[in-house]
N, C-alpha and C positions, 0 to 999 in steps of 0.2 A: 829649318822645318817650317812647313806651312800648315794652315788650319787642320787638314786631315791627318797629317803626320803628327802634329802636336796632340791631337785627340788620341791617336794610337799610343803615343808616349804616355799620356795620362792613364789610359786604360791598362797598359802594361805595368806601369809603376804602381797603380792601385791594386792590381792583382797580386803584387809582391807582398801586400799586407803592411808595407812600411809607408804610412800616410805622411809622415814627416818628410820622407824622401820624395813622395809623389807631388808635394806642393812646391818644391823648389824649382826655381827657374832653370831649365836645362842650359848647360854651358853653350854660349854663342847664340842663344835665342833672344829675340826682341821682347822686352818686358811687356810692352803694350799688346803684342800678339798673344802672349801667355795669359795676360789678364783678360783679354777678350774671349779667348777660347774657354777659359775656366768660368767666366761670368755666364756664358751661355749654358754651360754644363750645370752650374749651381742653380741657375734659374729653372732649368728643366727638372732638376732633382726636387727642388722645393715645390714646384708645381705638382709633380707626381705625388709627393708625400702628402701635401695638403688635400689633393684630390681624393685620397682614401678617407678623408674625414668630412667631406662635404655634407653627408647626411646627418652628421652629429653637430657640426659647427653651423648652426642656423641662427637667423636673427632672434629667434625666441631664446635659444640657449646662450647665445653670445651677443647680447644687444650692443656691446661696445667692444672695441679691439683692445684687449688687455693682456698683460703678462703678469698675472698675480694681482694682489690688491693694490700695490703701490704704483703700477705702471699702466697708463692708458695712452693709446696712440690715436691721434686725430689725423685725418687725411687732408693733404693739400698737395697739388702737383705744380703749383706756381703758374699754371696756364689757365685751365678752366676753373679750378678751385684754388683761389689765391689765399683765402683765410682758412686755416685748419678747421675742419668740421668733424663732429662726432658722428660716426657711422657704425653699424654692426660689424662684427669681425668678418663675416663672409663678404660684406660690401667692401670693407677695407682691403681685403685680400684681392678681391676682383679688381678694384681700382689699381692696386699695387702691381698686379700681374699685367694688366693692360698697359700701365705706364712703362713698366720694364720692357715689355714687348715692343712698344713704340720706340724706345731708345735703341734696342737691339736691331730693329728694322731700319733705323735711320743711318744711311751710309755715310753721312757727314760725321757721325759719332763712332759707329762700328763699321769701318770700310770693309767691303767684300772683295774688292779688287786687290790682287797681289801688289804689294809695294805702295798702295795708296796710304797717304799719311793719316795718322790719328790726330784728332784735334788737340790743341794745347791743354784743354780742360778735361781730357779723357779720364785721367785718374780720379778727378772729382766726381764725374758721372758714375764711374765704377764704385766709388765709395758710397754714393747715395744708394745705388742698387744694392750693395751688400748690407748697408744699414737697414734697408727696408726688408730684405730677405731674412735678416736676423730676427726682425720683429715677428715674422711668421713662425720661425722656430720657437721663439720665446712664448708665443701664444699656444702653440702645440704642446710644449712641455708643461706650461702652467694650467691649461684648460682641458687638454685632451690626452694627457699621458696615459691615464687608466684605460681609455678606449684603445690607444695604440697597443698597450700590453694585452688587452683582451683580443686584439686582432693578431697578436704575436708578431708585431712589426717593430718592437722596441729595439732589437739588435740592428735592424736596418736604419731606423731613425738615428740611433746613437752613432753609427758608423758615418752616415751622411753628415751629421752635425759635427762630429770630430774632424772630418775632412774639411768642412766649411770653416771651422774655427782655426785649424792649423793654417789654412790658406790665408785667412783674414789676418792672423798674427804675423805670418811670414812677410806680408806686404803692407802691414799697417793700414788696413782698409776701414776699420771701425774704431771710433774713439772709445776709450775705456769706459767712460760713463754710460755710453749706449749699451754696453755689455752687462751692466749691473743686474738685470732681471735673471740672468743665468750664470752669475759670477762663480758660484760654488761648483757648478757643473764644468764650467770652463777651466777653473783651476785644477779640477781632477783630470782634465784632458791634458793641459799644458805641463803641469808639474812632473808627471812621470818621465818626461823627456829631459 
């Protein structure tokens, strides 16, 4: 299967309601292809989810990027900003989304041509993308969940997050310590399986 076919497979298996099945690598598929297609999907999903909150997640309401009182995230991309800096949540998410988009658009990391090789560090790049996307979920759940409920978006948020976490766990994309801000929620997703 190539990109478009993999996308159809994802959509079809998601529609079946079995998210655990939907995240598994289809038989005979290339792992890097599967990671690439799903990374783009999860990026778009988080972008859309966060987009519903931009009028509430402001520098005034969220002067730092946090996930509850114990977790604060500082931004560094290793290129323009080498030393982690404290920025507002919306600025952090903007930096993060721009950084991810740059990775996705870089054909030496995410090759567009059929059969073009993925770089040796591909999974490391994917892990960094997932770690950063998780931080957006953690911020949404800790700082904006009531707003999500008032917008009647919680079922959608929960389904997106469940899909994200099952995929993350299936391929070992985020270290356990990074998941701590949403540990209870994650356990409630994983344990029933």
